[in-house]
N, C-alpha and C positions, 0 to 999 in steps of 0.2 A: 496492542488493540486491533489494527490493521490486518495482521496476521491471523487473529482468531476469525476475525469477520469472514477472511478470504477462506479459511477452513470450514466454515460454517454456509459457504455459498452466498453472503450478502456482499456481492462485488460492488456494488456502489459505495456501500460504507467503507468498505475495504479501500477502495480508491482515493474516499476522503480523507482517510486517516494517514494513509501513504504521501498525499500532496500535502496535508498539513506537517506532517513530520520532515518532509523535505524543505518547508519553507523555515521550519526551526534550526535544520543542519543539513544544508545544500548537499554536503559531501557524504553523507551516509548511502553507500554501496548497496547495500542489503537491501534497503528501504527502495532504491530503485529498480532492483532485480524483480521484489514483490510487485511494485507497481505495475511493471512492464508484465508479470504475470497476471493481475488482475484486469489488465486491458485486453488482454489476449483472450480471454476466458470469455 
């Protein structure tokens, strides 16, 4: 979900989705990378 939102430019929604995913699985490395990308843009 977060990656799709990021692709469509909906950065705030993407950040929320990535943060929620990390709450569920704190060790998800790709999610951390995508969250960093969403926060930079």
